[in-house]
N, CA, C and O atoms as a Tinker XYZ file with bonds, in Angstrom:
   544  protein
     1  N    130.991000   77.399000  113.241000    73     2
     2  CA   130.825000   77.361000  111.848000    64     1     3
     3  C    130.772000   79.004000  111.989000    63     2     4     5
     4  O    130.352000   79.586000  112.989000    81     3
     5  N    131.388000   79.779000  110.542000    73     3     6
     6  CA   131.555000   81.098000  110.815000    64     5     7
     7  C    130.353000   81.799000  109.595000    63     6     8     9
     8  O    130.487000   81.454000  108.421000    81     7
     9  N    129.570000   82.473000  109.859000    73     7    10
    10  CA   128.790000   83.337000  108.503000    64     9    11
    11  C    129.291000   84.086000  108.334000    63    10    12    13
    12  O    130.045000   84.704000  109.086000    81    11
    13  N    128.875000   84.356000  106.710000    73    11    14
    14  CA   128.991000   85.384000  105.941000    64    13    15
    15  C    127.608000   86.045000  106.631000    63    14    16    17
    16  O    126.604000   85.332000  106.632000    81    15
    17  N    127.542000   87.185000  107.129000    73    15    18
    18  CA   126.533000   87.757000  107.513000    64    17    19
    19  C    126.272000   89.366000  106.402000    63    18    20    21
    20  O    127.178000   90.027000  105.894000    81    19
    21  N    124.791000   89.626000  106.295000    73    19    22
    22  CA   124.559000   90.583000  105.882000    64    21    23
    23  C    123.880000   91.600000  107.051000    63    22    24    25
    24  O    123.673000   91.433000  108.253000    81    23
    25  N    123.604000   92.854000  106.035000    73    23    26
    26  CA   123.775000   93.626000  107.442000    64    25    27
    27  C    122.213000   94.404000  106.511000    63    26    28    29
    28  O    122.041000   94.438000  105.292000    81    27
    29  N    121.297000   94.937000  107.594000    73    27    30
    30  CA   120.774000   96.075000  106.948000    64    29    31
    31  C    120.509000   97.341000  107.916000    63    30    32    33
    32  O    121.384000   97.489000  108.769000    81    31
    33  N    119.601000   98.150000  107.928000    73    31    34
    34  CA   119.715000   98.949000  109.262000    64    33    35
    35  C    119.202000   98.299000  110.332000    63    34    36    37
    36  O    120.032000   98.551000  111.205000    81    35
    37  N    118.565000   97.785000  110.706000    73    35    38
    38  CA   118.318000   97.365000  111.821000    64    37    39
    39  C    118.609000   95.600000  112.143000    63    38    40    41
    40  O    118.312000   95.179000  113.261000    81    39
    41  N    119.083000   94.825000  111.299000    73    39    42
    42  CA   119.707000   93.907000  111.593000    64    41    43
    43  C    120.612000   93.418000  110.851000    63    42    44    45
    44  O    121.067000   93.930000  109.828000    81    43
    45  N    120.938000   92.305000  111.385000    73    43    46
    46  CA   122.632000   91.277000  111.187000    64    45    47
    47  C    121.584000   89.713000  110.660000    63    46    48    49
    48  O    120.760000   89.061000  111.300000    81    47
    49  N    121.973000   89.605000  109.599000    73    47    50
    50  CA   121.467000   87.972000  109.293000    64    49    51
    51  C    122.012000   87.619000  108.361000    63    50    52    53
    52  O    122.773000   88.320000  107.693000    81    51
    53  N    121.622000   86.068000  108.070000    73    51    54
    54  CA   122.367000   84.853000  107.119000    64    53    55
    55  C    121.334000   84.081000  106.318000    63    54    56    57
    56  O    121.423000   82.854000  106.374000    81    55
    57  N    120.315000   84.641000  105.539000    73    55    58
    58  CA   119.490000   83.895000  104.839000    64    57    59
    59  C    119.775000   83.468000  103.856000    63    58    60    61
    60  O    119.870000   84.357000  103.009000    81    59
    61  N    120.119000   81.829000  103.234000    73    59    62
    62  CA   120.400000   81.526000  102.480000    64    61    63
    63  C    119.383000   80.554000  101.877000    63    62    64    65
    64  O    118.949000   79.800000  102.748000    81    63
    65  N    118.774000   80.293000  100.448000    73    63    66
    66  CA   117.791000   79.386000  100.467000    64    65    67
    67  C    118.382000   78.353000   99.164000    63    66    68    69
    68  O    119.366000   78.553000   98.453000    81    67
    69  N    117.686000   77.521000   99.141000    73    67    70
    70  CA   118.022000   76.382000   97.948000    64    69    71
    71  C    116.648000   76.153000   97.439000    63    70    72    73
    72  O    115.740000   75.708000   98.142000    81    71
    73  N    116.514000   76.523000   96.005000    73    71    74
    74  CA   115.703000   76.456000   95.379000    64    73    75
    75  C    115.181000   75.687000   93.755000    63    74    76    77
    76  O    115.645000   76.120000   92.700000    81    75
    77  N    114.289000   74.654000   93.786000    73    75    78
    78  CA   114.136000   74.167000   92.848000    64    77    79
    79  C    113.210000   74.186000   91.830000    63    78    80    81
    80  O    112.210000   74.416000   92.510000    81    79
    81  N    112.860000   74.121000   90.838000    73    79    82
    82  CA   111.864000   73.914000   90.166000    64    81    83
    83  C    112.245000   73.306000   88.748000    63    82    84    85
    84  O    113.191000   73.264000   87.962000    81    83
    85  N    110.307000   72.646000   88.968000    73    83    86
    86  CA   110.718000   71.479000   87.480000    64    85    87
    87  C    110.033000   72.005000   86.360000    63    86    88    89
    88  O    108.989000   72.631000   86.540000    81    87
    89  N    110.555000   71.804000   85.068000    73    87    90
    90  CA   109.337000   72.087000   83.594000    64    89    91
    91  C    108.110000   71.190000   83.926000    63    90    92    93
    92  O    108.060000   70.088000   84.471000    81    91
    93  N    107.223000   71.925000   83.476000    73    91    94
    94  CA   105.716000   71.163000   83.578000    64    93    95
    95  C    105.934000   69.741000   82.564000    63    94    96    97
    96  O    106.551000   69.546000   81.517000    81    95
    97  N    105.268000   69.066000   83.271000    73    95    98
    98  CA   105.606000   66.910000   82.689000    64    97    99
    99  C    106.698000   66.759000   82.791000    63    98   100   101
   100  O    107.070000   65.617000   82.519000    81    99
   101  N    107.721000   67.704000   83.193000    73    99   102
   102  CA   109.318000   67.264000   83.205000    64   101   103
   103  C    109.742000   67.151000   81.862000    63   102   104   105
   104  O    110.525000   66.232000   81.620000    81   103
   105  N    109.313000   68.054000   80.733000    73   103   106
   106  CA   109.473000   67.966000   79.860000    64   105   107
   107  C    111.069000   68.776000   79.479000    63   106   108   109
   108  O    111.222000   69.993000   79.578000    81   107
   109  N    111.762000   68.162000   79.198000    73   107   110
   110  CA   113.109000   68.110000   78.702000    64   109   111
   111  C    113.591000   69.236000   77.750000    63   110   112   113
   112  O    114.188000   68.908000   76.725000    81   111
   113  N    113.415000   70.270000   77.970000    73   111   114
   114  CA   113.478000   71.705000   76.944000    64   113   115
   115  C    114.660000   72.422000   77.478000    63   114   116   117
   116  O    115.425000   72.687000   76.551000    81   115
   117  N    115.043000   72.786000   78.490000    73   115   118
   118  CA   115.526000   73.068000   78.928000    64   117   119
   119  C    117.725000   73.431000   78.146000    63   118   120   121
   120  O    118.751000   73.464000   78.824000    81   119
   121  N    117.552000   73.634000   76.426000    73   119   122
   122  CA   118.720000   73.428000   75.855000    64   121   123
   123  C    119.373000   74.231000   76.445000    63   122   124   125
   124  O    118.819000   74.959000   77.269000    81   123
   125  N    120.928000   74.342000   76.156000    73   123   126
   126  CA   121.615000   75.283000   76.629000    64   125   127
   127  C    121.292000   77.047000   76.332000    63   126   128   129
   128  O    121.709000   77.992000   77.002000    81   127
   129  N    120.513000   77.078000   75.238000    73   127   130
   130  CA   120.393000   78.487000   74.964000    64   129   131
   131  C    119.310000   79.073000   76.101000    63   130   132   133
   132  O    119.458000   80.065000   76.814000    81   131
   133  N    118.294000   78.249000   76.052000    73   131   134
   134  CA   117.390000   78.074000   76.705000    64   133   135
   135  C    117.877000   78.327000   77.836000    63   134   136   137
   136  O    117.733000   79.545000   77.945000    81   135
   137  N    118.456000   77.878000   78.919000    73   135   138
   138  CA   119.120000   77.489000   79.799000    64   137   139
   139  C    119.757000   78.648000   80.125000    63   138   140   141
   140  O    119.418000   79.106000   81.216000    81   139
   141  N    120.891000   79.501000   79.282000    73   139   142
   142  CA   121.507000   80.671000   79.493000    64   141   143
   143  C    120.412000   81.981000   79.516000    63   142   144   145
   144  O    120.274000   82.816000   80.410000    81   143
   145  N    119.818000   81.887000   78.460000    73   143   146
   146  CA   118.386000   83.032000   78.667000    64   145   147
   147  C    117.580000   82.743000   80.090000    63   146   148   149
   148  O    117.003000   83.734000   80.538000    81   147
   149  N    117.501000   81.927000   80.602000    73   147   150
   150  CA   116.729000   81.815000   81.964000    64   149   151
   151  C    117.350000   82.664000   82.951000    63   150   152   153
   152  O    116.901000   83.616000   83.588000    81   151
   153  N    118.901000   81.904000   82.932000    73   151   154
   154  CA   119.592000   82.657000   84.209000    64   153   155
   155  C    119.344000   83.951000   83.824000    63   154   156   157
   156  O    118.363000   84.428000   84.395000    81   155
   157  N    119.992000   84.805000   82.918000    73   155   158
   158  CA   119.681000   86.490000   82.627000    64   157   159
   159  C    118.344000   86.695000   83.791000    63   158   160   161
   160  O    118.129000   87.247000   84.870000    81   159
   161  N    117.678000   85.892000   82.819000    73   159   162
   162  CA   115.831000   86.170000   83.387000    64   161   163
   163  C    116.304000   86.390000   84.908000    63   162   164   165
   164  O    116.470000   87.525000   85.355000    81   163
   165  N    116.489000   85.349000   85.595000    73   163   166
   166  CA   116.464000   84.928000   87.038000    64   165   167
   167  C    117.553000   86.280000   87.697000    63   166   168   169
   168  O    117.223000   86.547000   88.853000    81   167
   169  N    118.294000   86.816000   87.379000    73   167   170
   170  CA   119.180000   87.096000   87.919000    64   169   171
   171  C    118.715000   88.931000   87.358000    63   170   172   173
   172  O    119.056000   89.813000   88.146000    81   171
   173  N    118.134000   89.277000   86.327000    73   171   174
   174  CA   117.083000   90.364000   86.331000    64   173   175
   175  C    115.933000   90.420000   86.994000    63   174   176   177
   176  O    115.397000   91.527000   87.036000    81   175
   177  N    115.380000   89.486000   87.549000    73   175   178
   178  CA   114.098000   89.446000   88.644000    64   177   179
   179  C    114.755000   89.603000   89.886000    63   178   180   181
   180  O    114.754000   90.724000   90.395000    81   179
   181  N    115.307000   88.678000   90.444000    73   179   182
   182  CA   116.052000   88.638000   91.716000    64   181   183
   183  C    116.782000   90.464000   91.948000    63   182   184   185
   184  O    116.775000   91.124000   92.987000    81   183
   185  N    117.310000   90.838000   90.660000    73   183   186
   186  CA   117.667000   92.663000   91.147000    64   185   187
   187  C    117.131000   93.224000   91.792000    63   186   188   189
   188  O    117.558000   93.817000   92.783000    81   187
   189  N    115.591000   93.158000   91.217000    73   187   190
   190  CA   114.408000   94.029000   91.081000    64   189   191
   191  C    114.142000   93.137000   92.636000    63   190   192   193
   192  O    113.368000   93.900000   93.215000    81   191
   193  N    114.272000   92.492000   93.146000    73   191   194
   194  CA   113.529000   91.941000   94.468000    64   193   195
   195  C    115.057000   92.431000   95.719000    63   194   196   197
   196  O    114.844000   92.728000   96.895000    81   195
   197  N    115.913000   92.413000   95.339000    73   195   198
   198  CA   117.352000   92.904000   95.981000    64   197   199
   199  C    117.401000   91.576000   96.588000    63   198   200   201
   200  O    117.482000   91.633000   97.815000    81   199
   201  N    117.372000   90.257000   96.037000    73   199   202
   202  CA   118.058000   88.716000   95.947000    64   201   203
   203  C    119.168000   88.882000   95.093000    63   202   204   205
   204  O    119.262000   89.362000   93.964000    81   203
   205  N    120.255000   88.223000   96.120000    73   203   206
   206  CA   121.504000   87.627000   95.456000    64   205   207
   207  C    121.168000   86.224000   95.197000    63   206   208   209
   208  O    120.822000   85.378000   96.022000    81   207
   209  N    121.368000   86.060000   93.511000    73   207   210
   210  CA   121.570000   84.556000   93.001000    64   209   211
   211  C    123.293000   84.299000   93.270000    63   210   212   213
   212  O    124.228000   84.996000   92.876000    81   211
   213  N    123.314000   83.360000   93.876000    73   211   214
   214  CA   125.033000   83.249000   94.338000    64   213   215
   215  C    125.272000   81.955000   93.187000    63   214   216   217
   216  O    126.268000   81.800000   92.481000    81   215
   217  N    124.354000   81.312000   93.224000    73   215   218
   218  CA   124.739000   80.394000   91.602000    64   217   219
   219  C    123.323000   79.752000   91.429000    63   218   220   221
   220  O    122.405000   79.603000   92.235000    81   219
   221  N    123.457000   79.417000   90.089000    73   219   222
   222  CA   122.005000   78.648000   89.441000    64   221   223
   223  C    122.731000   77.872000   88.632000    63   222   224   225
   224  O    123.868000   78.215000   88.309000    81   223
   225  N    122.092000   76.555000   88.133000    73   223   226
   226  CA   122.581000   75.870000   87.563000    64   225   227
   227  C    121.329000   74.672000   86.638000    63   226   228   229
   228  O    120.829000   73.929000   87.482000    81   227
   229  N    121.024000   74.506000   85.842000    73   227   230
   230  CA   119.703000   73.669000   84.765000    64   229   231
   231  C    120.414000   72.632000   84.383000    63   230   232   233
   232  O    121.566000   72.602000   83.950000    81   231
   233  N    119.473000   71.571000   84.613000    73   231   234
   234  CA   119.352000   70.188000   83.907000    64   233   235
   235  C    118.702000   70.369000   82.796000    63   234   236   237
   236  O    118.652000   71.491000   82.292000    81   235
   237  N    118.170000   69.423000   82.297000    73   235   238
   238  CA   117.213000   69.574000   80.991000    64   237   239
   239  C    116.125000   69.677000   81.614000    63   238   240   241
   240  O    115.645000   70.652000   81.036000    81   239
   241  N    115.234000   69.318000   82.532000    73   239   242
   242  CA   114.182000   69.864000   82.998000    64   241   243
   243  C    113.454000   69.929000   84.153000    63   242   244   245
   244  O    112.374000   69.482000   84.538000    81   243
   245  N    114.733000   70.911000   84.808000    73   243   246
   246  CA   114.351000   71.455000   85.740000    64   245   247
   247  C    115.906000   72.613000   86.144000    63   246   248   249
   248  O    116.838000   72.670000   85.343000    81   247
   249  N    115.914000   73.380000   87.391000    73   247   250
   250  CA   117.058000   74.373000   87.526000    64   249   251
   251  C    116.882000   74.352000   89.243000    63   250   252   253
   252  O    115.865000   74.383000   89.936000    81   251
   253  N    118.533000   74.275000   89.652000    73   251   254
   254  CA   118.511000   74.534000   90.768000    64   253   255
   255  C    118.875000   76.250000   90.902000    63   254   256   257
   256  O    119.530000   76.779000   90.003000    81   255
   257  N    118.403000   77.045000   92.071000    73   255   258
   258  CA   119.095000   78.443000   92.411000    64   257   259
   259  C    119.322000   78.373000   93.536000    63   258   260   261
   260  O    118.366000   78.019000   94.225000    81   259
   261  N    120.665000   78.668000   94.271000    73   259   262
   262  CA   120.836000   79.150000   95.597000    64   261   263
   263  C    121.095000   80.628000   95.624000    63   262   264   265
   264  O    121.861000   81.269000   94.904000    81   263
   265  N    120.382000   81.011000   96.507000    73   263   266
   266  CA   120.285000   82.441000   96.672000    64   265   267
   267  C    120.298000   83.191000   98.006000    63   266   268   269
   268  O    120.021000   82.360000   98.871000    81   267
   269  N    120.494000   84.371000   98.544000    73   267   270
   270  CA   120.389000   84.806000   99.412000    64   269   271
   271  C    119.516000   86.054000   99.705000    63   270   272   273
   272  O    119.569000   87.048000   98.980000    81   271
   273  N    118.709000   85.970000  100.799000    73   271   274
   274  CA   117.194000   86.893000  100.667000    64   273   275
   275  C    117.751000   87.829000  102.100000    63   274   276   277
   276  O    118.441000   87.561000  103.083000    81   275
   277  N    117.187000   88.778000  101.705000    73   275   278
   278  CA   117.103000   90.221000  102.825000    64   277   279
   279  C    115.278000   89.824000  103.871000    63   278   280   281
   280  O    114.173000   89.862000  103.331000    81   279
   281  N    115.524000   89.502000  105.318000    73   279   282
   282  CA   114.516000   89.456000  105.737000    64   281   283
   283  C    113.344000   89.940000  105.398000    63   282   284   285
   284  O    112.527000   89.425000  106.160000    81   283
   285  N    112.734000   90.770000  104.546000    73   283   286
   286  CA   112.077000   91.870000  104.258000    64   285   287
   287  C    111.043000   91.105000  103.036000    63   286   288   289
   288  O    109.826000   91.225000  102.895000    81   287
   289  N    111.970000   90.339000  102.282000    73   287   290
   290  CA   111.561000   89.292000  101.214000    64   289   291
   291  C    110.620000   88.594000  101.251000    63   290   292   293
   292  O    110.763000   87.609000  101.975000    81   291
   293  N    109.600000   88.703000  100.712000    73   291   294
   294  CA   108.190000   87.565000  100.755000    64   293   295
   295  C    108.415000   86.649000   99.640000    63   294   296   297
   296  O    108.151000   87.033000   98.501000    81   295
   297  N    108.992000   85.180000   99.905000    73   295   298
   298  CA   109.572000   84.516000   99.087000    64   297   299
   299  C    108.520000   83.752000   98.478000    63   298   300   301
   300  O    108.899000   83.141000   97.479000    81   299
   301  N    107.371000   83.611000   98.765000    73   299   302
   302  CA   106.439000   82.984000   97.803000    64   301   303
   303  C    106.228000   84.584000   96.795000    63   302   304   305
   304  O    105.878000   84.250000   95.663000    81   303
   305  N    106.302000   85.575000   96.871000    73   303   306
   306  CA   106.262000   86.401000   95.520000    64   305   307
   307  C    107.745000   86.536000   94.702000    63   306   308   309
   308  O    107.987000   86.818000   93.528000    81   307
   309  N    108.547000   86.239000   95.746000    73   307   310
   310  CA   109.405000   86.237000   94.768000    64   309   311
   311  C    109.785000   84.497000   93.753000    63   310   312   313
   312  O    110.110000   84.509000   92.566000    81   311
   313  N    109.685000   83.654000   94.294000    73   311   314
   314  CA   109.687000   82.517000   93.664000    64   313   315
   315  C    108.184000   82.843000   92.305000    63   314   316   317
   316  O    108.274000   82.473000   91.134000    81   315
   317  N    107.132000   83.480000   92.807000    73   315   318
   318  CA   105.944000   83.599000   91.908000    64   317   319
   319  C    106.706000   84.132000   90.719000    63   318   320   321
   320  O    106.445000   83.799000   89.563000    81   319
   321  N    107.540000   84.870000   91.017000    73   319   322
   322  CA   107.913000   86.325000   89.852000    64   321   323
   323  C    108.603000   85.588000   89.365000    63   322   324   325
   324  O    108.485000   85.800000   88.158000    81   323
   325  N    109.615000   84.447000   89.589000    73   323   326
   326  CA   110.782000   83.890000   88.806000    64   325   327
   327  C    110.067000   83.540000   87.470000    63   326   328   329
   328  O    110.202000   83.741000   86.263000    81   327
   329  N    108.796000   82.575000   88.792000    73   327   330
   330  CA   108.508000   81.483000   87.546000    64   329   331
   331  C    107.664000   82.217000   86.373000    63   330   332   333
   332  O    107.981000   82.045000   85.196000    81   331
   333  N    106.690000   82.956000   86.707000    73   331   334
   334  CA   106.005000   83.615000   85.816000    64   333   335
   335  C    106.892000   84.729000   84.932000    63   334   336   337
   336  O    106.728000   84.807000   83.715000    81   335
   337  N    107.556000   85.324000   85.427000    73   335   338
   338  CA   108.358000   86.153000   84.228000    64   337   339
   339  C    109.170000   85.248000   83.321000    63   338   340   341
   340  O    109.144000   85.189000   82.091000    81   339
   341  N    109.827000   84.621000   84.102000    73   339   342
   342  CA   110.487000   83.496000   82.600000    64   341   343
   343  C    109.562000   83.103000   81.858000    63   342   344   345
   344  O    109.538000   83.365000   80.655000    81   343
   345  N    108.553000   82.329000   82.538000    73   343   346
   346  CA   107.849000   81.490000   81.566000    64   345   347
   347  C    107.194000   82.784000   80.517000    63   346   348   349
   348  O    108.161000   83.028000   79.795000    81   347
   349  N    106.640000   83.238000   80.304000    73   347   350
   350  CA   106.672000   84.582000   79.609000    64   349   351
   351  C    107.580000   84.866000   78.799000    63   350   352   353
   352  O    107.150000   85.055000   77.662000    81   351
   353  N    108.956000   85.003000   78.951000    73   351   354
   354  CA   109.736000   85.596000   78.297000    64   353   355
   355  C    110.147000   84.583000   77.649000    63   354   356   357
   356  O    110.634000   84.859000   76.552000    81   355
   357  N    110.117000   83.032000   78.062000    73   355   358
   358  CA   110.808000   82.111000   77.557000    64   357   359
   359  C    109.897000   81.554000   76.187000    63   358   360   361
   360  O    110.409000   81.052000   75.187000    81   359
   361  N    108.683000   81.735000   76.364000    73   359   362
   362  CA   107.820000   81.398000   75.322000    64   361   363
   363  C    107.200000   82.585000   74.136000    63   362   364   365
   364  O    106.411000   82.543000   73.192000    81   363
   365  N    108.137000   83.731000   74.859000    73   363   366
   366  CA   108.055000   84.903000   73.486000    64   365   367
   367  C    109.213000   84.354000   73.007000    63   366   368   369
   368  O    109.140000   83.655000   71.996000    81   367
   369  N    110.130000   84.513000   73.470000    73   367   370
   370  CA   111.936000   84.151000   72.596000    64   369   371
   371  C    111.855000   82.883000   71.907000    63   370   372   373
   372  O    112.441000   82.849000   70.825000    81   371
   373  N    111.209000   81.738000   72.321000    73   371   374
   374  CA   111.447000   80.407000   71.813000    64   373   375
   375  C    110.056000   79.519000   71.666000    63   374   376   377
   376  O    109.577000   78.596000   72.324000    81   375
   377  N    109.701000   80.138000   70.656000    73   375   378
   378  CA   107.798000   80.176000   70.361000    64   377   379
   379  C    107.978000   78.245000   70.320000    63   378   380   381
   380  O    107.244000   77.470000   70.934000    81   379
   381  N    108.676000   78.012000   69.784000    73   379   382
   382  CA   108.578000   76.329000   69.891000    64   381   383
   383  C    108.622000   75.332000   70.614000    63   382   384   385
   384  O    108.578000   74.128000   70.365000    81   383
   385  N    108.757000   76.204000   72.005000    73   383   386
   386  CA   109.098000   75.322000   73.364000    64   385   387
   387  C    107.169000   75.005000   73.685000    63   386   388   389
   388  O    106.670000   73.997000   74.185000    81   387
   389  N    106.610000   75.992000   73.292000    73   387   390
   390  CA   104.975000   75.709000   73.439000    64   389   391
   391  C    104.284000   75.084000   72.838000    63   390   392   393
   392  O    103.086000   75.116000   73.119000    81   391
   393  N    104.868000   74.068000   71.516000    73   391   394
   394  CA   104.414000   73.033000   71.403000    64   393   395
   395  C    104.735000   71.841000   71.902000    63   394   396   397
   396  O    104.191000   70.830000   71.459000    81   395
   397  N    105.812000   71.774000   73.054000    73   395   398
   398  CA   105.829000   70.813000   73.988000    64   397   399
   399  C    105.257000   70.758000   75.180000    63   398   400   401
   400  O    105.101000   69.736000   75.848000    81   399
   401  N    104.841000   72.178000   75.550000    73   399   402
   402  CA   104.187000   72.569000   76.796000    64   401   403
   403  C    102.646000   73.103000   76.391000    63   402   404   405
   404  O    102.390000   74.304000   76.308000    81   403
   405  N    101.766000   72.163000   76.178000    73   403   406
   406  CA   100.351000   72.902000   76.055000    64   405   407
   407  C     99.825000   73.382000   77.649000    63   406   408   409
   408  O    100.124000   73.060000   78.799000    81   407
   409  N     98.864000   74.345000   76.995000    73   407   410
   410  CA    97.949000   74.888000   78.164000    64   409   411
   411  C     98.700000   75.959000   78.752000    63   410   412   413
   412  O     98.374000   76.421000   79.846000    81   411
   413  N     99.575000   76.340000   78.171000    73   411   414
   414  CA   100.487000   77.811000   78.122000    64   413   415
   415  C    101.010000   77.744000   79.721000    63   414   416   417
   416  O    100.948000   78.774000   80.392000    81   415
   417  N    101.537000   76.472000   80.323000    73   415   418
   418  CA   102.575000   76.901000   81.796000    64   417   419
   419  C    103.649000   76.347000   81.043000    63   418   420   421
   420  O    103.535000   75.653000   80.032000    81   419
   421  N    104.845000   76.751000   81.684000    73   419   422
   422  CA   105.681000   76.622000   81.347000    64   421   423
   423  C    107.053000   75.689000   82.582000    63   422   424   425
   424  O    108.049000   75.048000   82.247000    81   423
   425  N    106.459000   76.033000   84.151000    73   423   426
   426  CA   106.542000   75.666000   85.346000    64   425   427
   427  C    105.779000   74.675000   85.957000    63   426   428   429
   428  O    104.570000   74.840000   85.794000    81   427
   429  N    106.053000   73.832000   86.519000    73   427   430
   430  CA   105.310000   72.894000   87.194000    64   429   431
   431  C    104.900000   73.656000   88.499000    63   430   432   433
   432  O    105.728000   74.355000   89.083000    81   431
   433  N    103.144000   73.466000   89.121000    73   431   434
   434  CA   102.959000   74.302000   90.014000    64   433   435
   435  C    103.583000   74.528000   91.342000    63   434   436   437
   436  O    103.596000   75.548000   92.031000    81   435
   437  N    104.156000   73.221000   91.576000    73   435   438
   438  CA   105.216000   73.165000   92.671000    64   437   439
   439  C    106.680000   73.236000   92.928000    63   438   440   441
   440  O    107.541000   72.913000   92.110000    81   439
   441  N    106.867000   73.632000   93.990000    73   439   442
   442  CA   108.536000   73.782000   93.548000    64   441   443
   443  C    109.141000   73.219000   95.016000    63   442   444   445
   444  O    108.306000   72.719000   95.769000    81   443
   445  N    110.806000   73.278000   95.557000    73   443   446
   446  CA   111.300000   72.838000   96.411000    64   445   447
   447  C    112.253000   74.193000   96.856000    63   446   448   449
   448  O    112.936000   74.814000   96.042000    81   447
   449  N    112.153000   74.542000   98.397000    73   447   450
   450  CA   112.874000   75.497000   98.747000    64   449   451
   451  C    113.050000   74.711000  100.488000    63   450   452   453
   452  O    112.331000   74.032000  101.221000    81   451
   453  N    114.319000   75.244000  100.538000    73   451   454
   454  CA   114.945000   74.814000  101.841000    64   453   455
   455  C    115.362000   75.739000  102.115000    63   454   456   457
   456  O    115.677000   76.526000  101.223000    81   455
   457  N    115.551000   76.063000  103.453000    73   455   458
   458  CA   117.124000   77.284000  103.775000    64   457   459
   459  C    118.337000   76.101000  103.789000    63   458   460   461
   460  O    118.229000   74.887000  103.966000    81   459
   461  N    119.164000   76.675000  103.611000    73   459   462
   462  CA   120.836000   76.324000  103.461000    64   461   463
   463  C    121.476000   76.867000  104.966000    63   462   464   465
   464  O    122.167000   77.881000  105.061000    81   463
   465  N    121.111000   76.006000  106.086000    73   463   466
   466  CA   121.773000   76.607000  107.085000    64   465   467
   467  C    122.761000   75.657000  108.036000    63   466   468   469
   468  O    123.754000   76.169000  108.552000    81   467
   469  N    122.440000   74.235000  108.244000    73   467   470
   470  CA   122.975000   73.223000  108.259000    64   469   471
   471  C    124.016000   72.468000  107.683000    63   470   472   473
   472  O    124.711000   71.562000  108.143000    81   471
   473  N    123.987000   72.982000  106.663000    73   471   474
   474  CA   125.025000   72.149000  105.529000    64   473   475
   475  C    126.044000   73.807000  105.142000    63   474   476   477
   476  O    125.625000   74.963000  105.196000    81   475
   477  N    127.236000   73.382000  104.823000    73   475   478
   478  CA   128.373000   74.208000  104.340000    64   477   479
   479  C    128.111000   74.989000  103.149000    63   478   480   481
   480  O    128.196000   74.328000  102.114000    81   479
   481  N    127.819000   76.207000  103.007000    73   479   482
   482  CA   127.408000   76.581000  102.048000    64   481   483
   483  C    128.210000   76.092000  100.324000    63   482   484   485
   484  O    127.812000   76.156000   99.161000    81   483
   485  N    129.237000   75.709000  100.860000    73   483   486
   486  CA   130.442000   75.334000   99.771000    64   485   487
   487  C    130.008000   73.759000   99.214000    63   486   488   489
   488  O    130.196000   73.308000   98.085000    81   487
   489  N    129.598000   73.328000   99.965000    73   487   490
   490  CA   128.921000   71.668000   99.819000    64   489   491
   491  C    127.659000   72.278000   98.866000    63   490   492   493
   492  O    127.696000   71.956000   97.678000    81   491
   493  N    127.062000   72.739000   99.108000    73   491   494
   494  CA   125.561000   73.258000   98.222000    64   493   495
   495  C    126.014000   74.023000   97.062000    63   494   496   497
   496  O    125.104000   74.063000   96.233000    81   495
   497  N    127.312000   74.797000   96.580000    73   495   498
   498  CA   127.560000   75.328000   95.968000    64   497   499
   499  C    127.931000   74.158000   94.828000    63   498   500   501
   500  O    127.529000   74.129000   93.665000    81   499
   501  N    128.656000   73.376000   95.375000    73   499   502
   502  CA   128.927000   71.988000   94.267000    64   501   503
   503  C    128.153000   71.470000   93.841000    63   502   504   505
   504  O    128.267000   70.834000   92.793000    81   503
   505  N    127.176000   71.562000   94.466000    73   503   506
   506  CA   125.770000   70.815000   94.165000    64   505   507
   507  C    125.495000   71.057000   93.382000    63   506   508   509
   508  O    125.494000   70.367000   92.362000    81   507
   509  N    125.019000   72.519000   93.552000    73   507   510
   510  CA   124.197000   73.276000   92.525000    64   509   511
   511  C    125.195000   72.916000   91.076000    63   510   512   513
   512  O    124.801000   72.207000   90.150000    81   511
   513  N    126.486000   73.553000   91.142000    73   511   514
   514  CA   127.489000   73.640000   90.038000    64   513   515
   515  C    127.353000   71.964000   89.187000    63   514   516   517
   516  O    127.655000   71.818000   88.002000    81   515
   517  N    126.876000   70.899000   90.028000    73   515   518
   518  CA   127.169000   69.588000   89.367000    64   517   519
   519  C    126.213000   69.277000   88.307000    63   518   520   521
   520  O    126.401000   68.545000   87.336000    81   519
   521  N    125.076000   69.985000   88.648000    73   519   522
   522  CA   123.428000   69.458000   87.868000    64   521   523
   523  C    124.049000   69.829000   86.271000    63   522   524   525
   524  O    124.746000   70.738000   85.820000    81   523
   525  N    123.446000   68.702000   85.743000    73   523   526
   526  CA   123.373000   68.949000   84.396000    64   525   527
   527  C    125.020000   68.240000   83.786000    63   526   528   529
   528  O    125.222000   68.104000   82.580000    81   527
   529  N    125.926000   67.905000   84.703000    73   527   530
   530  CA   126.777000   67.062000   83.981000    64   529   531
   531  C    126.680000   65.559000   83.611000    63   530   532   533
   532  O    127.575000   64.768000   83.315000    81   531
   533  N    125.629000   65.426000   83.689000    73   531   534
   534  CA   125.286000   63.867000   83.815000    64   533   535
   535  C    124.711000   63.668000   82.304000    63   534   536   537
   536  O    123.699000   64.256000   81.926000    81   535
   537  N    125.445000   62.794000   81.492000    73   535   538
   538  CA   124.814000   62.630000   79.888000    64   537   539
   539  C    123.360000   62.098000   80.097000    63   538   540   541
   540  O    123.003000   61.159000   80.808000    81   539
   541  N    122.598000   62.928000   79.298000    73   539   542
   542  CA   121.189000   62.271000   78.725000    64   541   543
   543  C    121.054000   61.066000   77.802000    63   542   544
   544  O    119.939000   60.680000   77.450000    81   543
């Protein structure tokens, strides 16, 4: 297997992760407009952390993100920022969403995070890209 290696001052690494977050109560609020806005917010947060979002796609009630990280990044802080910043900005820009998500929470408190090392990156990319293709 050939890795695409990233380099730092004192390290060579290949850290890729698959992250999934669900909307609270699995409410189907991720319309195309909200989804596009969410993706832009995620890119902005990732840039501030020095994280590269390789692919991201939503379904009506969850998002999949494939990202590359540096070893110095504390993943829990990055994910917390993704969730908190996106929730705050979505509620601000789309106040009608608050009616479906009472209690001031946009995301479920739990999430899924896995390393992507034993699987071909292209296979994971295709999987993430296929999200949202199903008819609801």
